[in-house]
C-alpha positions in Angstrom: 0.0 0.0 0.0 1.2 3.5 -0.6 1.3 5.7 2.5 2.2 9.3 3.2 2.8 10.6 6.8 2.7 14.3 7.3 5.1 15.1 10.2 8.4 13.4 11.2 8.3 14.0 14.9 8.0 11.2 17.3 4.6 9.8 16.1 5.0 10.4 12.5 8.5 8.9 12.1 7.8 5.9 14.2 4.5 5.3 12.3 6.2 5.9 8.9 9.3 3.5 9.6 6.9 0.8 11.0 4.5 0.9 8.0 7.6 0.6 5.7 8.9 -2.5 7.8 5.3 -4.0 7.1 5.9 -3.8 3.3 4.4 -0.6 2.4 5.9 2.2 0.4 5.9 5.2 2.7 6.9 8.8 2.3 7.4 10.9 5.3 6.9 14.7 4.7 7.9 17.5 6.8 8.3 21.4 6.1 11.6 21.4 8.3 14.4 20.9 5.6 17.1 20.4 8.0 15.3 17.5 9.6 14.4 15.9 6.2 18.0 16.3 4.9 19.3 14.7 8.1 16.7 11.8 7.7 17.8 11.4 4.0 21.4 11.0 5.4 20.4 8.5 8.2 20.4 10.9 11.0 17.4 10.3 13.4 16.2 13.4 15.3 14.8 11.4 18.2 16.1 8.7 20.4 14.1 5.5 20.5 15.5 2.1 20.8 15.7 0.3 17.5 14.3 3.2 15.5 17.6 4.3 13.7 18.4 0.8 12.5 14.9 0.4 11.3 14.9 3.7 9.4 18.2 2.8 7.8 17.1 -0.7 6.6 13.7 0.7 5.2 15.4 3.6 3.4 18.0 1.4 1.9 15.4 -1.0 0.7 13.5 1.9 -0.9 10.4 1.5 1.1 10.8 4.6 3.1 11.7 8.1 1.8 11.6 11.7 2.9 10.6 14.9 1.3 9.5 18.6 2.1 7.2 18.5 -0.9 3.9 17.5 0.3 2.5 17.0 -3.1 5.2 14.5 -3.9 4.4 12.4 -0.9 0.5 12.8 -1.1 -0.5 12.5 -4.7 0.4 8.7 -5.0 -0.8 7.8 -1.6 -4.0 5.7 -0.8 -3.8 6.6 2.9 -2.5 10.0 4.4 -1.5 10.2 8.0 -1.6 13.8 9.7 1.0 13.3 12.4 1.9 16.9 13.3 2.2 18.6 16.7 -0.8 19.6 18.8 0.8 21.8 21.2 -0.8 23.0 24.4 -2.7 26.4 23.8 -2.8 29.3 26.3 -6.0 28.0 27.9 -4.7 24.3 28.1 -6.7 23.1 25.0 -4.9 21.3 22.2 -3.7 23.8 19.4 -5.1 22.5 15.9 -3.6 25.0 13.7 -1.0 22.6 12.4 -3.5 19.8 11.8 -5.9 22.0 10.0 -3.3 23.5 7.8 -2.1 19.9 6.8 -5.6 19.0 6.1 -5.9 22.1 3.8 -2.8 21.3 2.1 -3.9 17.7 1.6 -7.0 18.6 0.2 -5.4 20.9 -2.5 -3.2 18.0 -4.1 -5.3 14.9 -3.8 -6.5 13.5 -7.2 -8.4 10.4 -6.5 -10.2 9.0 -3.5 -8.0 9.1 -0.3 -8.2 8.2 3.4 -7.0 11.0 5.6 -6.1 9.8 9.0 -5.8 11.9 12.2 -2.7 10.2 13.9 -2.0 13.3 16.2 -3.7 13.3 19.4 -6.6 15.7 18.9 -9.9 16.5 20.8 -13.4 15.3 20.1 -14.8 16.8 16.8 -11.4 17.3 15.2 -12.2 14.7 12.3 -15.3 17.0 11.5 -13.0 19.9 11.2 -10.5 18.3 9.1 -13.3 17.0 6.9 -14.6 20.5 6.6 -10.9 21.9 5.7 -10.6 19.3 2.9 -14.1 19.6 1.4 -13.6 23.4 1.1 -10.6 23.0 -1.3 -11.5 19.8 -3.3 -14.3 17.8 -4.9 -12.3 14.6 -5.0 -13.8 11.8 -2.8 -12.1 11.3 0.6 -12.8 9.8 4.1 -11.4 11.1 7.3 -10.4 8.4 10.0 -9.4 8.8 13.5 -6.6 6.5 14.5 -5.0 7.6 17.8 -1.6 6.4 18.7 -0.8 4.4 21.9 3.0 4.3 21.8 5.0 4.3 24.9 8.4 6.2 24.5 11.2 3.7 24.9 9.1 0.9 23.5 7.4 2.5 20.6 8.7 -0.1 18.1 7.3 -3.1 19.9 4.0 -1.2 20.6 3.4 -0.4 16.9 4.6 -3.9 15.4 2.7 -5.9 18.1 -0.2 -3.5 19.5 -2.4 -4.2 22.4 -5.2 -2.7 20.1 -5.6 -0.5 17.1 -8.2 2.0 17.4 -9.9 3.0 14.1 -12.6 5.6 14.0 -14.2 5.4 10.5 -17.6 6.5 9.2 -17.7 4.3 5.9 -17.3 0.8 5.2 -14.6 1.7 2.4 -12.4 3.4 4.9 -12.7 0.7 7.4 -11.7 -2.0 4.8 -8.6 0.1 3.8 -7.4 0.6 7.3 -8.1 -2.9 8.2 -6.0 -4.0 5.3 -3.2 -1.7 6.2 -3.0 -2.9 9.8 -3.6 -6.5 9.1 0.2 -7.4 9.1 0.4 -6.1 12.7 -2.4 -8.1 14.1 -1.6 -11.6 12.5 -1.7 -13.4 15.9 -5.1 -11.8 17.0 -7.4 -9.4 15.5 -6.9 -6.5 17.7 -8.4 -3.9 15.6 -11.4 -2.1 17.2 -13.7 -0.2 14.9 -15.8 2.7 16.1 -17.0 6.2 15.2 -14.5 9.0 14.9 -15.6 10.8 17.9 -15.4 7.8 20.1 -11.9 7.3 18.7 -10.9 10.5 19.6 -12.2 10.5 23.0 -10.5 7.0 23.6 -6.9 8.1 23.5 -7.6 11.0 26.1 -9.6 8.5 28.1 -6.8 6.0 28.1 -4.1 8.5 29.3 -6.4 10.1 31.8 -7.0 6.7 33.4 -3.4 5.9 33.5 -2.6 9.2 34.9 -5.2 8.8 37.5 -3.8 5.5 38.8 -0.4 7.2 39.2 -1.8 10.1 41.2 -3.9 7.9 43.3 -1.0 5.9 44.3 1.2 9.1 44.9 -1.6 10.4 47.4 -1.6 6.7 48.9 2.3 7.4 49.4 1.8 10.4 51.3 -0.8 8.7 53.4 1.7 5.7 54.0 4.3 8.3 55.3 1.8 9.7 57.8 0.7 6.5 59.3 3.9 4.4 59.0 2.8 2.2 56.1 5.0 1.0 53.1 3.4 2.0 49.7 5.3 -0.9 48.0 3.5 -3.4 50.2 0.2 -1.7 49.5 0.7 -1.6 45.8 1.4 -5.4 45.9 -1.6 -6.0 48.0 -4.1 -4.2 45.7 -2.4 -5.0 42.4 -2.9 -8.7 43.1 -6.5 -7.9 42.6 -7.4 -9.1 39.1 -9.8 -6.3 38.8 -7.0 -3.7 39.5 -3.8 -5.3 38.3 -0.3 -3.9 38.9 0.3 -1.6 35.9 0.9 2.2 36.6 0.6 1.7 40.4 4.1 2.8 41.2 4.4 5.8 43.4 7.1 8.2 42.6 8.4 11.6 41.8 5.3 12.4 39.5 4.8 11.6 35.9 5.9 13.8 33.0 6.3 13.5 29.2 4.5 15.0 26.4 1.2 13.1 26.7 -0.2 12.6 30.2 0.0 16.5 31.4 -1.1 17.8 28.0 -4.0 15.2 27.5 -5.3 15.8 30.9 -5.7 19.4 30.4 -7.1 19.1 26.9 -9.7 16.5 28.1 -10.7 18.8 31.0 -11.0 21.6 28.6 -13.4 19.5 26.3 -15.4 18.7 29.3 -15.5 22.3 30.4 -16.6 23.4 26.9 -19.6 21.0 27.2 -20.7 22.2 30.5 -19.1 19.5 32.7 -16.7 20.3 35.4 -14.4 17.2 35.5 -13.3 17.3 39.0 -11.4 14.2 39.1 -9.2 15.4 36.2 -8.4 18.5 38.3 -7.5 16.6 41.3 -5.1 14.3 39.1 -3.3 17.3 37.8 -3.0 19.0 41.0 -1.7 15.9 42.8 1.1 15.5 39.9 2.0 19.1 40.3 2.6 18.7 44.1 4.4 15.5 43.5 7.0 17.1 41.4 8.2 19.0 44.5 8.3 15.9 46.8 11.9 15.3 46.5 12.9 18.9 47.2 10.8 19.0 50.2 12.4 15.9 51.6 15.7 17.4 51.1 14.8 20.8 52.7 13.4 18.8 55.7 16.6 16.9 56.0 19.2 19.7 55.4 17.3 22.8 56.3 16.1 25.6 53.9 19.6 26.9 53.2 21.5 24.6 50.7 24.2 27.1 50.0 27.4 25.4 49.2 26.0 21.9 49.2 26.5 19.7 46.1 23.9 17.2 44.9 24.0 14.4 42.5 21.1 13.5 40.2 20.6 10.2 38.4 18.2 10.4 35.6 16.9 13.6 33.6 14.6 12.2 31.1 11.0 11.8 32.1 11.2 8.1 31.9 14.0 5.5 30.9 14.7 4.7 27.2 14.2 8.3 26.0 15.8 11.6 25.8 12.5 13.3 26.2 12.6 15.9 29.2 9.3 17.6 28.6 7.4 18.0 31.9 10.3 15.9 33.5 10.2 15.9 37.3 14.0 16.4 37.2 13.4 19.9 35.9 11.3 20.9 39.0 13.9 19.3 41.2 17.0 20.9 39.8 15.5 24.3 39.5 14.5 24.1 43.1 18.1 23.0 44.3 19.7 25.7 42.4 17.1 28.2 43.6 18.2 27.3 47.4 22.0 27.9 46.4 23.0 24.3 45.7 25.2 23.0 42.9 24.1 20.1 40.9 25.9 17.4 39.1 23.8 14.9 36.8 24.0 11.8 34.8 21.5 10.3 32.3 22.4 7.7 29.7 21.0 9.7 26.9 19.4 12.9 27.8 22.4 15.3 28.5 21.9 17.2 25.2 18.1 17.6 26.1 19.2 18.8 29.4 21.7 21.3 28.2 18.9 23.0 26.3 17.1 23.8 29.7 20.0 24.2 32.2 23.0 25.1 30.0 26.1 25.3 32.1 24.1 26.0 35.3 24.6 22.3 36.3 27.6 19.9 35.6 27.1 16.7 33.5 28.8 13.4 34.5 29.7 10.8 32.1 29.1 7.8 34.5 26.6 7.4 37.4 29.6 7.5 39.7 30.9 10.8 38.4 27.6 12.1 39.7 27.9 11.0 43.1 31.7 12.2 43.9 31.8 14.7 46.8 28.0 15.0 46.9 26.1 15.8 49.9 23.3 13.7 48.8 22.1 11.7 45.7 18.6 12.0 43.9 17.5 9.0 41.9 14.7 10.6 39.5 14.6 8.3 36.5 14.7 4.5 36.9 17.1 3.6 34.2 18.3 -0.1 34.6 21.9 0.8 35.2 21.0 2.6 38.3 19.2 -0.4 39.9 22.3 -2.4 41.0 25.1 0.0 41.4 28.3 -0.7 43.5 26.9 0.7 46.8 30.5 0.5 48.5 31.9 2.6 45.6 29.0 5.1 46.0 29.6 5.4 49.7 33.3 6.0 49.4 32.6 8.6 46.9 30.0 10.6 48.4 30.6 13.3 51.1 27.3 12.2 52.8 25.9 9.0 52.1 22.2 10.3 51.7 19.9 8.9 49.0 16.5 10.4 47.9 14.9 7.6 45.9 12.2 9.1 43.7 11.2 5.8 42.1 11.6 3.3 45.1 14.2 1.4 43.2 16.3 0.4 46.3 15.2 -1.6 49.4 15.0 0.9 52.4 16.2 -1.8 54.9 19.2 -2.9 53.0 20.2 0.7 52.2 20.2 1.6 55.9 22.2 -1.7 56.7 24.8 -0.4 54.2 25.0 2.8 56.1 23.0 5.1 53.8 20.4 7.6 55.0 17.6 6.6 52.8 14.4 8.5 51.7 11.9 6.9 49.5 8.4 7.7 48.5 5.8 6.4 50.9 8.1 3.8 52.5 7.3 4.7 56.2 7.0 7.5 58.7 10.9 8.9 58.4 10.3 9.5 54.7 
């Protein structure tokens, strides 16, 4: 099948590459000439395990190409995906200007029946707006489909190639058949395609992210309660997660959630509810809890050291909002580091892949260590913010010998509190008892 993908950001590039891996002829279109030139030369602008190799393999095979010429990509295509950014607007709603501009441009160049697919995360009713924009500039037959993505950064390739589900919102049988054929190679073991109307599909993406974010915020509130009553949130997590009606996923207490999806999607969904006369109180609470949780590690440090951190040096393990990505959007490390700097402290940080992303935010205001141990030498305390695997089993004796003060603030509950204290560390986790 001939496919065009408008946008070479995270969603667009992953989708284009995976569709090419499935045997389709795919053209990825972007107005950013530097990015397209880089992709033509094998330079992948985002970090995602396995993506660079897959881009190179499919480009070499001739199944994946890149262009700034929208007509070149769209005219031959049977299916055109819109995967441009939907940044948060001033009022928290999703900004659709790039989606609608892409729709108009697509409408101007299509010459035969085309399925136009909203792949970007967009609010309810966007498919109708896209349909209106295209119809205003062409008489060619087309359908608009909503096909939200459910990719996890760090596991996007596996998620796409072997999806839990593929949600397709379509209003015609013709569009459903084409989309079903396109996704069939990715659902050979089980038919995981769920067809529905476009508005339900649009809402499904927001509902999924809001539900997951709610679980996280609930557990973070439980962690605070655990610290008040002397309980261990890890024990509580195992106790409730063993209930088959609840399950263990997304029940980890920690230093808040971040990234480009959860915070933005919660605000957008709340905005949709508000526009329709509904005060979605639960979503307001989820967002409020998360904002407060981003300050939890700094609050623990201030209780331990006092409010004046002048002259103290702190190490930070993990800068990205989650492992296996260099994405620092809404990362809890930002709130922590800005708070430490604001209190007069110095910071040295290590992350396996996010140093360059961090430099764009902090510049030379912090130091960057090439290794985890470089980020603990001479420090008054260590903050573990992102649970990269390499942080899970360090040489604790080496850590302790390098640190000025053997104090660890574990923002992801990676370490065992009892064993840490037996090793001689002053340990602070999230919801691990009254002394936290």
